[in-house]
RODRENPA-801568 format. One record per residue: residue number from 1; chain; y, x, z of N, C-alpha, C in turn. Coordinates in Angstrom, 3 decimals. Layout:
% residues N
+-----+------+----------+----------+----------+----------+----------+----------+----------+----------+----------+
: pos : unit :   nnorth :    neast :      nup :  canorth :   caeast :     caup :   cnorth :    ceast :      cup :
+-----+------+----------+----------+----------+----------+----------+----------+----------+----------+----------+
: NUM :    A :        Y :        X :        Z :        Y :        X :        Z :        Y :        X :        Z :
...
+-----+------+----------+----------+----------+----------+----------+----------+----------+----------+----------+
This chain:
% residues 155
+-----+------+----------+----------+----------+----------+----------+----------+----------+----------+----------+
: pos : unit :   nnorth :    neast :      nup :  canorth :   caeast :     caup :   cnorth :    ceast :      cup :
+-----+------+----------+----------+----------+----------+----------+----------+----------+----------+----------+
:   1 :    A :  -63.568 :  -22.529 :  -10.488 :  -62.266 :  -21.470 :   -9.900 :  -61.429 :  -21.066 :  -10.689 :
:   2 :    A :  -62.115 :  -20.448 :  -12.098 :  -60.705 :  -20.144 :  -12.612 :  -60.139 :  -20.986 :  -13.143 :
:   3 :    A :  -60.395 :  -22.385 :  -13.152 :  -59.268 :  -23.269 :  -13.877 :  -58.681 :  -23.666 :  -12.676 :
:   4 :    A :  -58.529 :  -23.321 :  -10.928 :  -57.663 :  -23.450 :  -10.102 :  -56.234 :  -22.073 :  -11.047 :
:   5 :    A :  -56.402 :  -20.779 :  -11.064 :  -55.785 :  -20.141 :  -11.170 :  -55.048 :  -20.578 :  -12.317 :
:   6 :    A :  -55.275 :  -21.015 :  -13.219 :  -54.546 :  -21.449 :  -14.896 :  -53.303 :  -21.969 :  -14.520 :
:   7 :    A :  -51.858 :  -22.000 :  -15.234 :  -51.100 :  -22.907 :  -14.539 :  -51.135 :  -23.942 :  -15.460 :
:   8 :    A :  -50.021 :  -24.969 :  -15.226 :  -50.179 :  -26.173 :  -16.072 :  -48.954 :  -26.022 :  -17.361 :
:   9 :    A :  -49.511 :  -26.805 :  -18.397 :  -48.687 :  -26.068 :  -19.360 :  -47.069 :  -26.355 :  -19.738 :
:  10 :    A :  -46.383 :  -27.352 :  -19.119 :  -45.586 :  -27.494 :  -18.830 :  -44.676 :  -26.495 :  -17.571 :
:  11 :    A :  -45.689 :  -26.093 :  -16.920 :  -44.630 :  -24.730 :  -16.459 :  -44.619 :  -23.210 :  -17.353 :
:  12 :    A :  -46.050 :  -23.190 :  -18.565 :  -45.715 :  -22.303 :  -19.155 :  -44.517 :  -22.362 :  -19.960 :
:  13 :    A :  -44.151 :  -23.468 :  -20.497 :  -43.337 :  -23.508 :  -21.668 :  -41.844 :  -23.473 :  -20.919 :
:  14 :    A :  -41.562 :  -23.843 :  -19.374 :  -40.247 :  -24.070 :  -18.865 :  -39.968 :  -22.248 :  -18.769 :
:  15 :    A :  -41.274 :  -21.623 :  -17.993 :  -41.108 :  -20.364 :  -18.233 :  -40.308 :  -19.608 :  -19.487 :
:  16 :    A :  -41.149 :  -20.243 :  -20.510 :  -40.919 :  -19.041 :  -21.853 :  -39.585 :  -19.616 :  -22.049 :
:  17 :    A :  -39.369 :  -20.950 :  -21.897 :  -37.712 :  -21.272 :  -22.068 :  -36.974 :  -20.529 :  -21.482 :
:  18 :    A :  -37.236 :  -20.337 :  -20.445 :  -36.081 :  -19.712 :  -19.172 :  -36.080 :  -17.901 :  -20.262 :
:  19 :    A :  -37.258 :  -17.548 :  -20.356 :  -37.289 :  -16.379 :  -20.867 :  -36.535 :  -15.851 :  -22.093 :
:  20 :    A :  -36.868 :  -16.843 :  -22.853 :  -35.883 :  -16.624 :  -24.391 :  -34.588 :  -17.152 :  -23.457 :
:  21 :    A :  -34.003 :  -17.771 :  -23.339 :  -32.287 :  -18.622 :  -22.635 :  -31.929 :  -17.112 :  -22.457 :
:  22 :    A :  -32.682 :  -16.235 :  -20.982 :  -32.130 :  -15.086 :  -20.589 :  -32.538 :  -14.280 :  -21.325 :
:  23 :    A :  -32.564 :  -13.748 :  -22.636 :  -32.663 :  -12.662 :  -23.373 :  -31.542 :  -13.193 :  -24.717 :
:  24 :    A :  -31.386 :  -14.497 :  -24.433 :  -29.609 :  -14.384 :  -25.190 :  -28.871 :  -14.387 :  -24.815 :
:  25 :    A :  -28.267 :  -14.292 :  -23.331 :  -27.597 :  -13.623 :  -22.856 :  -27.236 :  -12.608 :  -21.635 :
:  26 :    A :  -27.428 :  -11.393 :  -22.729 :  -28.000 :  -10.623 :  -21.101 :  -26.919 :  -10.487 :  -20.258 :
:  27 :    A :  -27.079 :  -10.208 :  -18.871 :  -26.015 :   -9.829 :  -18.017 :  -25.745 :   -8.306 :  -18.337 :
:  28 :    A :  -24.196 :   -7.808 :  -18.119 :  -23.767 :   -6.775 :  -18.314 :  -22.617 :   -6.724 :  -16.973 :
:  29 :    A :  -23.384 :   -5.760 :  -16.508 :  -22.338 :   -5.173 :  -15.183 :  -20.900 :   -4.435 :  -15.970 :
:  30 :    A :  -19.784 :   -4.809 :  -15.364 :  -19.046 :   -3.744 :  -15.780 :  -18.121 :   -2.875 :  -14.135 :
:  31 :    A :  -18.599 :   -1.619 :  -14.346 :  -18.422 :   -0.972 :  -13.572 :  -16.851 :   -0.187 :  -13.584 :
:  32 :    A :  -15.754 :   -0.502 :  -12.879 :  -14.685 :    0.265 :  -13.189 :  -14.649 :    1.662 :  -13.352 :
:  33 :    A :  -13.779 :    2.301 :  -14.429 :  -13.370 :    3.418 :  -14.344 :  -12.340 :    4.033 :  -13.745 :
:  34 :    A :  -12.488 :    5.802 :  -13.845 :  -12.057 :    6.278 :  -12.840 :  -10.413 :    5.874 :  -13.411 :
:  35 :    A :   -9.633 :    5.174 :  -14.481 :   -8.481 :    5.392 :  -14.930 :   -8.268 :    3.907 :  -14.156 :
:  36 :    A :   -9.068 :    2.824 :  -14.503 :   -9.112 :    1.832 :  -13.819 :   -8.696 :    1.757 :  -12.121 :
:  37 :    A :   -9.379 :    2.571 :  -11.741 :   -9.165 :    3.113 :  -10.149 :   -8.136 :    3.688 :   -9.373 :
:  38 :    A :   -7.675 :    4.268 :  -10.661 :   -6.150 :    5.213 :  -10.877 :   -5.250 :    4.386 :  -10.821 :
:  39 :    A :   -5.192 :    3.423 :  -11.746 :   -4.321 :    2.233 :  -12.071 :   -3.959 :    1.370 :  -11.018 :
:  40 :    A :   -4.795 :    1.028 :   -9.467 :   -5.128 :    0.235 :   -8.816 :   -4.508 :    0.872 :   -7.812 :
:  41 :    A :   -4.236 :    1.679 :   -7.898 :   -3.843 :    2.780 :   -6.174 :   -4.589 :    3.484 :   -5.869 :
:  42 :    A :   -5.282 :    4.075 :   -4.932 :   -5.857 :    5.074 :   -4.602 :   -7.377 :    4.980 :   -4.830 :
:  43 :    A :   -8.348 :    5.788 :   -4.569 :   -9.780 :    6.316 :   -4.967 :   -9.979 :    5.028 :   -4.065 :
:  44 :    A :  -10.313 :    5.433 :   -2.740 :  -10.854 :    4.679 :   -1.583 :  -10.385 :    2.969 :   -1.361 :
:  45 :    A :  -10.802 :    2.129 :   -1.200 :  -10.901 :    0.851 :   -1.012 :   -9.429 :    0.668 :    0.326 :
:  46 :    A :   -9.017 :    1.184 :    1.279 :   -8.263 :    1.366 :    2.075 :   -7.021 :    2.156 :    1.605 :
:  47 :    A :   -6.754 :    2.806 :    0.662 :   -6.045 :    3.599 :    0.665 :   -4.763 :    2.935 :    0.485 :
:  48 :    A :   -4.858 :    2.055 :   -0.058 :   -3.854 :    1.043 :   -0.578 :   -2.960 :    0.670 :    1.067 :
:  49 :    A :   -4.087 :   -0.291 :    1.963 :   -3.285 :   -0.568 :    2.919 :   -3.064 :    0.887 :    4.034 :
:  50 :    A :   -3.517 :    1.565 :    4.087 :   -2.933 :    2.638 :    4.433 :   -1.492 :    3.193 :    4.395 :
:  51 :    A :   -1.279 :    3.349 :    3.028 :   -0.168 :    3.406 :    2.504 :    0.901 :    2.562 :    2.484 :
:  52 :    A :    0.472 :    1.064 :    2.493 :    1.099 :    0.395 :    2.830 :    1.584 :    0.123 :    4.234 :
:  53 :    A :    0.978 :    0.075 :    5.602 :    1.331 :    0.594 :    7.183 :    1.401 :    1.537 :    7.375 :
:  54 :    A :    1.743 :    2.317 :    7.090 :    2.789 :    3.713 :    6.496 :    4.218 :    3.644 :    6.874 :
:  55 :    A :    4.593 :    2.562 :    5.830 :    5.991 :    2.604 :    6.130 :    6.711 :    1.694 :    7.292 :
:  56 :    A :    6.056 :    0.653 :    7.611 :    6.579 :    0.094 :    9.090 :    6.295 :    0.912 :   10.187 :
:  57 :    A :    5.062 :    1.854 :   10.242 :    4.693 :    2.068 :   11.083 :    4.221 :    4.173 :   10.940 :
:  58 :    A :    5.647 :    4.885 :   11.024 :    5.695 :    5.726 :   10.618 :    4.611 :    6.785 :   11.445 :
:  59 :    A :    4.382 :    6.493 :   12.127 :    3.537 :    7.816 :   12.775 :    1.845 :    7.558 :   11.741 :
:  60 :    A :    1.803 :    6.506 :   11.618 :    0.747 :    6.295 :   10.305 :    0.796 :    7.371 :    9.414 :
:  61 :    A :    2.202 :    7.526 :    8.846 :    2.294 :    8.045 :    7.526 :    1.941 :    9.119 :    8.098 :
:  62 :    A :    1.876 :    9.611 :    8.984 :    2.331 :   11.091 :    9.670 :    0.790 :   11.552 :    9.614 :
:  63 :    A :    0.234 :   10.891 :   10.149 :   -1.178 :   11.201 :   10.132 :   -1.715 :   10.898 :    8.767 :
:  64 :    A :   -1.948 :   10.131 :    8.135 :   -2.071 :    9.910 :    6.818 :   -1.879 :   11.414 :    5.833 :
:  65 :    A :   -0.243 :   11.577 :    5.544 :   -0.439 :   12.668 :    5.202 :   -1.232 :   14.426 :    5.639 :
:  66 :    A :   -1.382 :   14.166 :    6.804 :   -2.475 :   15.599 :    7.248 :   -3.508 :   15.324 :    6.655 :
:  67 :    A :   -4.074 :   14.449 :    6.966 :   -5.548 :   14.238 :    6.762 :   -6.449 :   13.730 :    5.774 :
:  68 :    A :   -5.655 :   13.445 :    4.497 :   -6.167 :   12.846 :    3.810 :   -5.244 :   13.602 :    2.679 :
:  69 :    A :   -5.896 :   14.908 :    2.474 :   -5.430 :   15.674 :    1.089 :   -6.113 :   15.056 :    0.242 :
:  70 :    A :   -7.228 :   14.815 :   -0.230 :   -7.437 :   14.520 :   -1.540 :   -7.130 :   13.073 :   -2.325 :
:  71 :    A :   -6.331 :   12.215 :   -1.460 :   -5.793 :   11.355 :   -1.875 :   -4.304 :   11.099 :   -2.359 :
:  72 :    A :   -3.740 :   11.489 :   -3.524 :   -2.428 :   11.448 :   -4.076 :   -1.538 :   10.550 :   -4.064 :
:  73 :    A :   -2.313 :    9.629 :   -3.930 :   -1.887 :    8.367 :   -4.028 :   -1.319 :    7.943 :   -2.388 :
:  74 :    A :   -1.887 :    8.370 :   -2.178 :   -2.066 :    7.754 :   -0.524 :   -0.834 :    8.954 :    0.030 :
:  75 :    A :   -1.199 :    9.984 :   -0.031 :   -0.028 :   11.206 :    0.063 :    1.651 :   11.509 :   -0.429 :
:  76 :    A :    0.973 :   10.421 :   -1.406 :    2.442 :    9.921 :   -1.735 :    3.536 :    9.155 :   -1.093 :
:  77 :    A :    2.836 :    8.234 :   -1.044 :    3.172 :    7.219 :   -0.280 :    3.682 :    7.741 :    1.253 :
:  78 :    A :    2.495 :    8.293 :    2.012 :    2.983 :    8.680 :    3.160 :    4.371 :    9.487 :    2.975 :
:  79 :    A :    4.389 :   10.854 :    2.610 :    5.403 :   11.809 :    2.357 :    6.613 :   10.216 :    1.998 :
:  80 :    A :    6.846 :    9.532 :    1.250 :    7.697 :    8.964 :    1.122 :    8.202 :    7.737 :    2.219 :
:  81 :    A :    7.280 :    7.408 :    2.874 :    7.328 :    6.658 :    4.034 :    7.765 :    7.927 :    5.290 :
:  82 :    A :    7.671 :    8.757 :    5.411 :    7.964 :    9.977 :    6.197 :    9.690 :   10.239 :    5.959 :
:  83 :    A :   10.129 :   10.251 :    4.991 :   11.468 :   10.515 :    4.092 :   12.123 :    9.538 :    4.753 :
:  84 :    A :   11.687 :    8.426 :    4.660 :   12.567 :    6.931 :    4.724 :   12.944 :    7.114 :    5.912 :
:  85 :    A :   11.707 :    7.196 :    6.920 :   12.087 :    7.339 :    8.753 :   13.099 :    8.366 :    8.480 :
:  86 :    A :   12.801 :    9.490 :    8.410 :   13.710 :   10.802 :    8.612 :   15.070 :   10.421 :    8.021 :
:  87 :    A :   15.186 :    9.540 :    7.357 :   16.629 :    9.380 :    6.528 :   17.303 :    8.517 :    7.241 :
:  88 :    A :   16.336 :    7.331 :    7.560 :   17.014 :    6.070 :    8.678 :   17.409 :    6.712 :    9.882 :
:  89 :    A :   16.711 :    7.729 :   10.535 :   17.256 :    8.545 :   11.899 :   18.310 :    8.953 :   11.724 :
:  90 :    A :   18.426 :    9.691 :   10.619 :   19.884 :   10.301 :   10.398 :   20.495 :    9.749 :   10.158 :
:  91 :    A :   20.755 :    8.412 :    9.642 :   21.672 :    7.466 :    9.214 :   22.274 :    6.775 :   10.771 :
:  92 :    A :   21.402 :    6.419 :   11.228 :   21.310 :    5.642 :   12.828 :   22.300 :    6.649 :   13.878 :
:  93 :    A :   21.637 :    7.901 :   13.940 :   22.705 :    8.976 :   14.840 :   23.878 :    9.104 :   14.210 :
:  94 :    A :   24.242 :    9.003 :   13.249 :   25.836 :    9.481 :   12.523 :   26.099 :    7.875 :   12.651 :
:  95 :    A :   25.456 :    6.671 :   12.390 :   26.421 :    5.055 :   12.958 :   26.480 :    5.196 :   14.432 :
:  96 :    A :   25.648 :    5.603 :   15.203 :   26.026 :    5.969 :   16.429 :   27.013 :    6.876 :   16.725 :
:  97 :    A :   27.317 :    7.981 :   16.490 :   28.255 :    8.733 :   17.046 :   29.502 :    8.436 :   16.519 :
:  98 :    A :   29.740 :    7.781 :   15.339 :   30.742 :    7.063 :   14.942 :   31.027 :    5.524 :   15.996 :
:  99 :    A :   30.585 :    5.253 :   15.900 :   30.467 :    3.916 :   16.560 :   31.193 :    4.018 :   18.170 :
: 100 :    A :   30.557 :    5.359 :   19.057 :   30.837 :    5.664 :   20.088 :   32.360 :    6.064 :   20.061 :
: 101 :    A :   32.958 :    7.587 :   18.688 :   34.004 :    7.375 :   18.636 :   34.874 :    6.082 :   18.683 :
: 102 :    A :   34.779 :    5.382 :   17.542 :   35.594 :    4.526 :   17.532 :   35.465 :    3.082 :   18.534 :
: 103 :    A :   34.655 :    3.162 :   18.557 :   34.702 :    2.238 :   20.503 :   36.097 :    2.695 :   21.462 :
: 104 :    A :   35.749 :    4.268 :   21.575 :   36.176 :    4.686 :   22.627 :   37.831 :    5.167 :   21.952 :
: 105 :    A :   37.762 :    5.210 :   20.996 :   39.627 :    4.975 :   20.324 :   40.350 :    3.995 :   20.387 :
: 106 :    A :   39.403 :    2.605 :   19.920 :   39.899 :    1.197 :   19.957 :   39.933 :    0.843 :   21.609 :
: 107 :    A :   39.670 :    1.228 :   22.665 :   39.344 :    0.614 :   23.585 :   38.822 :   -0.288 :   24.120 :
: 108 :    A :   36.954 :   -0.404 :   23.305 :   35.918 :   -1.235 :   23.194 :   36.074 :   -2.589 :   22.558 :
: 109 :    A :   37.442 :   -2.439 :   21.454 :   37.324 :   -3.263 :   20.806 :   36.447 :   -3.365 :   19.397 :
: 110 :    A :   36.167 :   -1.766 :   18.645 :   35.034 :   -1.597 :   17.946 :   33.972 :   -1.720 :   18.459 :
: 111 :    A :   33.464 :   -2.287 :   19.135 :   32.008 :   -2.114 :   20.122 :   31.439 :   -3.384 :   19.533 :
: 112 :    A :   32.191 :   -4.604 :   19.866 :   31.572 :   -5.706 :   19.325 :   30.885 :   -5.599 :   17.535 :
: 113 :    A :   31.628 :   -5.182 :   16.995 :   31.652 :   -4.618 :   15.583 :   30.898 :   -4.067 :   15.173 :
: 114 :    A :   30.701 :   -2.932 :   16.090 :   29.240 :   -1.866 :   16.083 :   28.113 :   -2.716 :   16.985 :
: 115 :    A :   27.795 :   -4.014 :   17.765 :   26.775 :   -4.201 :   18.063 :   26.454 :   -5.238 :   16.386 :
: 116 :    A :   27.311 :   -6.013 :   15.462 :   26.811 :   -6.913 :   14.664 :   26.387 :   -5.628 :   13.301 :
: 117 :    A :   27.197 :   -4.519 :   13.703 :   26.826 :   -3.418 :   12.377 :   25.316 :   -2.785 :   12.276 :
: 118 :    A :   24.690 :   -2.553 :   13.873 :   23.637 :   -2.246 :   13.754 :   22.719 :   -3.402 :   14.018 :
: 119 :    A :   23.169 :   -4.250 :   13.979 :   21.554 :   -5.653 :   13.334 :   21.537 :   -5.690 :   12.168 :
: 120 :    A :   22.499 :   -5.436 :   11.566 :   22.997 :   -5.548 :   10.212 :   21.810 :   -4.331 :    9.283 :
: 121 :    A :   22.255 :   -3.137 :   10.029 :   21.213 :   -1.913 :    9.549 :   20.098 :   -1.995 :    9.665 :
: 122 :    A :   19.553 :   -2.973 :   10.988 :   18.154 :   -2.866 :   11.158 :   17.851 :   -3.897 :   10.389 :
: 123 :    A :   18.364 :   -4.954 :   10.033 :   17.850 :   -5.565 :    8.758 :   17.840 :   -5.304 :    7.618 :
: 124 :    A :   18.287 :   -4.591 :    7.320 :   18.309 :   -3.450 :    6.196 :   17.461 :   -2.562 :    6.067 :
: 125 :    A :   17.347 :   -2.038 :    7.150 :   15.883 :   -0.622 :    7.246 :   14.488 :   -1.827 :    7.007 :
: 126 :    A :   14.800 :   -2.798 :    8.092 :   13.045 :   -3.189 :    7.902 :   12.878 :   -3.720 :    6.522 :
: 127 :    A :   13.940 :   -4.766 :    5.701 :   14.222 :   -4.956 :    4.513 :   13.727 :   -3.911 :    3.290 :
: 128 :    A :   13.987 :   -2.052 :    3.505 :   13.933 :   -1.665 :    3.029 :   12.421 :   -0.974 :    3.066 :
: 129 :    A :   11.987 :   -1.159 :    3.906 :   10.566 :   -0.379 :    4.479 :    9.413 :   -1.752 :    4.081 :
: 130 :    A :   10.015 :   -3.014 :    3.920 :    8.749 :   -4.077 :    3.488 :    8.553 :   -3.904 :    1.743 :
: 131 :    A :    9.747 :   -3.676 :    1.176 :    9.448 :   -3.963 :    0.107 :    8.800 :   -2.711 :   -0.709 :
: 132 :    A :    8.581 :   -1.356 :   -0.327 :    7.768 :   -0.224 :   -0.685 :    6.375 :   -0.303 :   -0.133 :
: 133 :    A :    6.344 :   -1.063 :    1.345 :    4.961 :   -1.245 :    1.656 :    4.098 :   -2.253 :    0.702 :
: 134 :    A :    4.825 :   -3.409 :    0.605 :    4.461 :   -4.557 :   -0.634 :    4.177 :   -3.453 :   -1.845 :
: 135 :    A :    4.996 :   -3.332 :   -2.153 :    4.053 :   -2.177 :   -3.644 :    2.927 :   -1.386 :   -3.407 :
: 136 :    A :    3.120 :   -0.682 :   -1.874 :    1.854 :    0.297 :   -2.320 :    0.378 :   -0.255 :   -2.060 :
: 137 :    A :    1.136 :   -1.516 :   -1.387 :   -0.523 :   -2.573 :   -1.437 :   -0.802 :   -3.282 :   -2.369 :
: 138 :    A :   -0.159 :   -3.186 :   -3.454 :   -0.250 :   -3.793 :   -4.681 :   -1.089 :   -2.887 :   -5.542 :
: 139 :    A :   -0.999 :   -1.410 :   -4.978 :   -1.168 :   -0.372 :   -6.016 :   -0.248 :    0.506 :   -6.651 :
: 140 :    A :    1.005 :   -0.184 :   -6.361 :    2.145 :    0.535 :   -7.393 :    2.543 :    1.891 :   -6.610 :
: 141 :    A :    2.753 :    3.117 :   -7.890 :    3.481 :    3.914 :   -7.269 :    4.452 :    3.799 :   -7.424 :
: 142 :    A :    5.766 :    3.185 :   -6.456 :    6.859 :    3.026 :   -6.868 :    7.415 :    3.532 :   -5.873 :
: 143 :    A :    8.645 :    4.447 :   -6.503 :    9.330 :    5.349 :   -6.138 :   11.372 :    4.997 :   -5.523 :
: 144 :    A :   11.419 :    4.837 :   -4.094 :   12.496 :    4.900 :   -3.185 :   13.554 :    5.704 :   -4.348 :
: 145 :    A :   14.781 :    5.385 :   -4.287 :   15.644 :    5.760 :   -5.192 :   15.685 :    7.266 :   -5.392 :
: 146 :    A :   15.922 :    7.810 :   -4.293 :   16.473 :    9.498 :   -3.269 :   15.276 :   10.110 :   -3.263 :
: 147 :    A :   14.723 :    9.100 :   -2.403 :   13.538 :    9.618 :   -1.694 :   12.493 :    9.699 :   -2.589 :
: 148 :    A :   12.126 :    9.149 :   -3.282 :   10.554 :    8.781 :   -4.579 :   11.297 :   10.334 :   -4.797 :
: 149 :    A :   11.753 :   10.803 :   -5.431 :   12.108 :   12.097 :   -6.505 :   11.754 :   13.512 :   -5.457 :
: 150 :    A :   11.969 :   13.310 :   -4.271 :   11.914 :   14.271 :   -3.294 :   10.386 :   14.044 :   -2.777 :
: 151 :    A :    9.624 :   13.433 :   -2.816 :    8.974 :   13.114 :   -2.590 :    7.744 :   13.688 :   -3.955 :
: 152 :    A :    8.148 :   13.001 :   -4.867 :    6.933 :   13.651 :   -6.267 :    7.420 :   14.784 :   -6.552 :
: 153 :    A :    8.152 :   15.548 :   -6.000 :    8.627 :   17.245 :   -6.183 :    7.930 :   17.988 :   -5.268 :
: 154 :    A :    7.404 :   17.395 :   -3.973 :    7.114 :   18.347 :   -3.148 :    5.412 :   18.047 :   -3.164 :
: 155 :    A :    4.782 :   17.066 :   -4.186 :    3.411 :   16.548 :   -4.417 :    2.652 :   17.595 :   -4.766 :
+-----+------+----------+----------+----------+----------+----------+----------+----------+----------+----------+
């Protein structure tokens, strides 16, 4: 019965070769350091995605700014998105008031032009919120020209 428990010589040699090969090539796991994680964006996996979604959907930015107090990356992009939307609303209200006044002053002729200008403004706003969203998704702390400085100051 002892003969049945022994392994054949070929299998023993293969096992020894495998262990020698495994010993020659040690497996090293690389774990990201804090600097690496900070460089790629927020500390959590979803920080980049949530920061990116905050730009086109302003309510997400408000919620993330109020709830995620420990993630500086997400708070910066959330505050920048909130300031972007506030600036957009102010610009839109100003454009609407000027458009109404000029339409009334020109007897309705400016109404056609203001409709086209409003489409251009919407397109500019759409592109203006997609670019920083893309940068946030990539993990970059991209600053918008005027709004970014304000967001940095209030962080």
